[in-house]
C-alpha positions in Angstrom: 153.5 258.0 -138.1 153.0 254.5 -139.5 153.3 251.4 -137.4 156.4 250.3 -139.3 158.1 253.6 -138.6 157.1 253.4 -134.9 158.6 249.9 -134.6 161.8 251.3 -136.2 161.7 254.0 -133.5 161.4 251.4 -130.7 164.4 249.5 -132.0 166.6 252.5 -132.4 165.3 256.0 -131.4 165.4 259.0 -129.2 162.8 261.4 -127.9 162.5 264.7 -126.0 159.2 266.3 -124.9 159.0 269.9 -126.1 155.8 271.0 -124.4 152.8 269.7 -122.6 151.5 268.2 -125.9 154.5 267.9 -128.2 157.0 265.1 -128.4 160.0 265.1 -130.8 160.8 261.6 -131.9 164.0 260.7 -133.9 164.4 257.4 -135.7 167.9 255.8 -136.0 170.3 254.5 -137.0 172.3 257.3 -135.5 175.5 258.8 -137.0 178.0 260.5 -134.8 179.1 263.8 -136.5 181.2 266.9 -135.8 179.1 269.9 -136.5 179.9 273.6 -136.4 176.7 275.0 -134.9 177.4 278.4 -136.3 176.7 277.0 -139.7 173.9 274.6 -138.7 170.7 275.6 -140.6 168.2 272.8 -140.2 165.0 271.9 -138.3 166.2 268.3 -138.0 167.4 267.8 -134.4 171.0 267.0 -133.5 171.2 265.1 -130.2 173.8 266.2 -127.7 174.2 263.8 -124.8 177.6 263.9 -123.2 178.4 261.6 -120.3 178.5 263.3 -116.9 182.3 263.3 -116.6 183.1 264.5 -120.1 183.6 268.1 -119.0 186.8 267.0 -117.2 188.4 265.8 -120.4 190.8 267.9 -122.5 188.7 270.4 -124.6 187.7 268.9 -127.9 185.2 269.5 -130.6 181.6 268.4 -129.6 180.2 265.4 -131.2 176.5 265.1 -132.0 174.2 262.3 -133.0 172.1 262.6 -136.2 169.2 260.3 -136.9 167.6 259.2 -140.1 164.2 260.9 -139.6 162.2 262.9 -137.1 158.6 263.4 -136.2 156.7 265.7 -133.8 153.7 263.9 -132.3 151.0 265.1 -129.9 150.4 263.2 -126.7 147.3 261.6 -128.2 149.2 260.5 -131.4 152.0 259.0 -129.3 149.6 257.2 -127.1 147.8 255.8 -130.2 151.1 254.4 -131.4 151.7 252.8 -128.0 148.4 250.9 -127.8 148.7 247.1 -127.8 152.2 247.0 -126.3 151.2 245.3 -123.0 153.8 243.8 -120.8 154.5 242.3 -117.3 157.5 243.1 -115.2 158.5 240.7 -112.5 161.4 242.5 -110.9 163.7 241.6 -108.1 165.5 244.8 -107.2 168.9 244.3 -105.5 169.8 246.5 -102.5 171.0 249.9 -103.5 174.7 250.5 -103.5 174.8 252.0 -100.0 178.6 251.4 -99.3 179.5 253.5 -102.3 177.1 256.2 -101.3 178.5 256.2 -97.7 182.0 256.6 -99.0 180.9 259.7 -101.0 179.0 261.1 -98.0 181.9 260.7 -95.6 184.3 262.2 -98.1 181.9 265.1 -98.5 181.8 265.8 -94.7 185.6 265.8 -94.6 185.7 268.4 -97.4 183.2 270.5 -95.6 185.2 270.4 -92.4 188.3 271.4 -94.3 186.3 274.2 -96.0 187.2 272.8 -99.4 183.6 272.4 -100.4 180.1 273.6 -99.4 177.9 271.1 -101.3 178.3 267.8 -103.1 175.9 265.4 -104.9 176.7 261.8 -104.1 174.8 259.2 -106.1 173.6 255.7 -105.5 172.4 252.9 -107.9 169.9 250.0 -107.8 169.9 247.1 -110.2 167.5 244.4 -111.2 168.1 241.5 -113.6 165.5 241.4 -116.3 165.2 240.3 -119.9 164.3 243.6 -121.6 162.9 244.1 -125.2 161.1 246.7 -127.2 157.7 245.7 -125.9 158.8 246.6 -122.4 160.2 249.9 -123.6 156.8 250.7 -125.2 155.0 249.8 -121.9 157.3 252.1 -119.9 156.9 255.0 -122.4 153.1 254.6 -122.4 153.1 254.9 -118.6 155.2 258.0 -118.7 153.1 259.9 -121.2 149.6 258.7 -120.2 149.4 261.3 -117.5 150.1 265.0 -117.9 152.8 266.1 -115.4 155.4 268.8 -115.1 158.7 268.0 -116.8 160.1 266.5 -120.0 160.0 262.9 -121.1 163.3 261.9 -122.8 165.3 258.9 -123.9 167.7 257.3 -126.2 168.3 253.7 -127.2 169.9 251.6 -129.7 169.1 247.9 -130.2 168.1 246.9 -126.7 170.3 249.3 -124.7 169.6 252.9 -123.6 167.7 255.0 -121.1 164.2 256.5 -120.6 163.1 259.1 -118.1 161.1 262.1 -117.2 163.1 265.0 -115.9 161.8 268.0 -113.9 165.1 269.9 -114.3 165.6 272.3 -117.2 169.1 273.2 -118.2 168.3 275.2 -121.3 165.3 276.3 -123.2 166.3 278.6 -126.1 164.1 280.0 -128.8 165.6 281.9 -131.7 162.5 284.0 -132.2 162.9 285.6 -128.7 166.7 285.3 -128.5 166.3 284.3 -124.9 167.5 281.3 -122.9 165.8 280.0 -119.8 167.5 277.8 -117.1 166.5 276.7 -113.7 167.9 276.1 -110.2 166.2 273.0 -108.8 167.4 271.9 -105.4 165.8 271.0 -102.1 163.5 268.0 -101.9 160.7 266.7 -99.7 157.9 264.1 -100.3 154.7 265.6 -101.5 152.4 265.2 -98.5 150.1 267.4 -96.4 152.0 270.3 -94.8 155.2 269.7 -96.8 155.1 273.0 -98.8 155.2 275.1 -95.6 157.9 272.7 -94.1 160.1 273.0 -97.2 160.0 276.8 -97.2 161.2 276.8 -93.6 163.7 273.9 -93.8 167.2 275.4 -93.2 169.1 272.6 -94.9 167.0 272.6 -98.1 167.0 276.4 -98.3 170.8 276.5 -97.8 171.3 273.9 -100.5 169.0 275.9 -102.9 170.9 279.1 -102.3 174.2 277.4 -103.1 172.7 276.3 -106.5 171.4 279.8 -107.1 174.9 281.3 -106.3 176.5 278.9 -108.8 174.2 279.8 -111.6 174.5 283.5 -110.9 178.3 283.2 -110.9 178.3 281.5 -114.3 175.7 283.6 -116.1 175.6 287.1 -114.4 177.9 288.6 -117.1 175.6 287.6 -119.9 173.3 290.2 -121.5 169.8 290.6 -120.0 170.4 288.4 -117.0 167.2 288.0 -115.0 166.5 286.0 -111.8 163.0 285.2 -110.8 161.7 284.6 -107.2 162.1 281.2 -105.7 158.9 279.1 -105.7 157.8 275.5 -104.9 157.7 273.0 -107.8 155.0 270.5 -107.0 155.4 267.0 -108.6 153.1 264.1 -108.1 155.4 262.5 -105.5 158.0 265.1 -104.6 158.4 268.8 -103.9 161.4 270.9 -105.0 162.6 274.5 -104.6 162.8 276.1 -108.0 164.3 279.4 -109.2 164.2 280.4 -112.9 166.8 282.5 -114.8 166.8 284.1 -118.2 169.7 285.4 -120.4 170.1 286.5 -124.0 171.5 284.1 -126.6 171.4 284.9 -130.3 171.9 281.4 -131.9 172.0 277.7 -131.2 175.8 277.8 -130.9 175.6 280.3 -128.1 172.9 278.3 -126.4 175.1 275.1 -126.4 177.9 277.2 -125.0 175.6 278.2 -122.1 174.8 274.5 -121.5 178.5 273.7 -121.3 179.2 276.7 -119.0 176.4 275.5 -116.7 177.3 271.8 -116.5 177.5 270.6 -113.9 175.6 273.1 -111.8 175.8 272.9 -108.1 172.4 271.1 -108.2 174.2 268.2 -109.9 177.8 268.5 -108.8 180.1 270.3 -106.4 180.2 273.8 -105.0 182.5 275.6 -105.3 183.5 274.0 -108.6 187.0 272.5 -108.6 188.5 270.0 -111.1 190.7 268.6 -108.4 187.7 267.8 -106.2 185.7 266.5 -109.1 188.5 264.0 -109.9 188.3 262.8 -106.3 184.6 262.4 -106.5 184.9 260.6 -109.9 187.2 258.1 -108.3 184.7 257.4 -105.5 182.0 256.9 -108.1 184.1 254.8 -110.5 182.4 251.5 -109.8 179.0 253.0 -110.3 179.5 253.8 -114.0 177.0 256.6 -114.0 177.1 257.1 -117.8 175.2 260.3 -118.6 173.2 260.4 -115.4 172.6 264.1 -114.5 174.4 265.3 -117.6 172.6 267.4 -120.2 170.4 265.7 -122.7 169.6 268.0 -125.6 167.9 268.3 -128.9 169.5 271.1 -131.0 167.8 272.7 -134.0 168.5 275.9 -135.9 165.6 277.7 -134.2 165.5 276.0 -130.8 167.6 274.2 -128.2 166.2 272.2 -125.4 168.3 270.5 -122.7 167.2 268.7 -119.6 169.2 267.1 -116.8 169.2 263.3 -117.4 167.7 262.4 -114.0 164.6 260.4 -112.9 165.5 257.8 -115.5 165.8 254.1 -116.0 168.8 252.6 -117.8 168.2 249.3 -119.6 170.2 246.6 -121.2 169.1 243.3 -122.7 169.3 241.5 -119.3 169.1 244.2 -116.7 167.5 247.5 -115.4 169.3 250.2 -113.4 168.1 253.3 -111.6 170.5 256.1 -110.3 169.5 258.7 -107.8 171.5 261.6 -106.3 171.0 264.1 -103.5 172.4 267.4 -102.4 174.7 267.0 -99.4 175.8 269.9 -97.2 177.4 270.2 -93.7 173.9 270.0 -92.2 172.9 266.8 -94.0 171.9 263.8 -91.9 173.0 260.5 -93.5 169.7 258.6 -92.9 167.6 261.4 -94.3 169.6 261.5 -97.5 169.2 257.7 -97.9 165.4 258.3 -97.5 165.5 261.0 -100.2 167.4 258.8 -102.6 164.9 256.0 -102.2 162.0 258.4 -102.7 163.5 259.6 -106.0 164.0 256.0 -107.2 160.5 255.1 -106.2 159.1 258.1 -108.1 160.8 256.7 -111.3 159.3 253.3 -110.6 155.8 254.8 -110.0 155.9 257.0 -113.2 156.8 253.9 -115.3 154.3 251.6 -113.8 156.9 249.5 -112.0 155.6 250.2 -108.4 152.1 250.5 -107.2 
């Protein structure tokens, strides 16, 4: 990839990590298209990135983004492109939007008491004013990919506005050669510190939360061919621990894979359980001032032979004059308000640390 092409990518681009040593980069400008995936026969990726609340809208044809050119780079090749983009961040983060989170938390507890819901995922946001440009983007990306870690680096931007993140949560990994689709329940969080693995496996609130997410995925996918659920295990990240359960189903083509993504979103890991459009509309009203964009929605690259979608979490949103980080947490009847605030801060701090914004 030439330096000229890479600069084009930094000005208008998208990427999604496809493996420990494979990064799919797409150069814009991007064209929004309507595509019948049943007739899509190309290795050039389409980008599918709905906003979180799009699933509540009247059903309409999916729109996809198509770039000008794509490349697959190894980690070493991507890091070589990122050399020389040094930057300094002097950030003054504003207090997180606790009043908005408190309103969501209190609403959740009312729904639990009335037996309308068993789990919710309130969100919170933190903002910093900052003059952002492509040099800063390159610096953040270099920090994300300089260290091998579990998950998928992803992002999309267009002339100074977009997002960049590293998600641990897989929504869909489909390969045509195997005709199999993998998805994951990821719920239950503790800081990665001595003794935390044993504590997480015994923590009633986290175990209950994780079982709710499992039940949601089972309900949505159990009728599909070759449904398989694997044992729950601990996912160890650098700063956090999560409970993780993997699932596999059969899918014959990319159209069917995207249908599974739409069936899953939002899972109970990212939304409400049991799922209810009426309750989702109430939660949307409580979050209206936060403008969550695509936070926790699927971010996907779609090709004829593969579909990969991750949850758009652990990310940084940027505009020309500001940075913003969202974090969310699973809330149940057993949740303690102060503990959830701590978890939310840990998740935001993990993003800052991954991107070199917090020592």
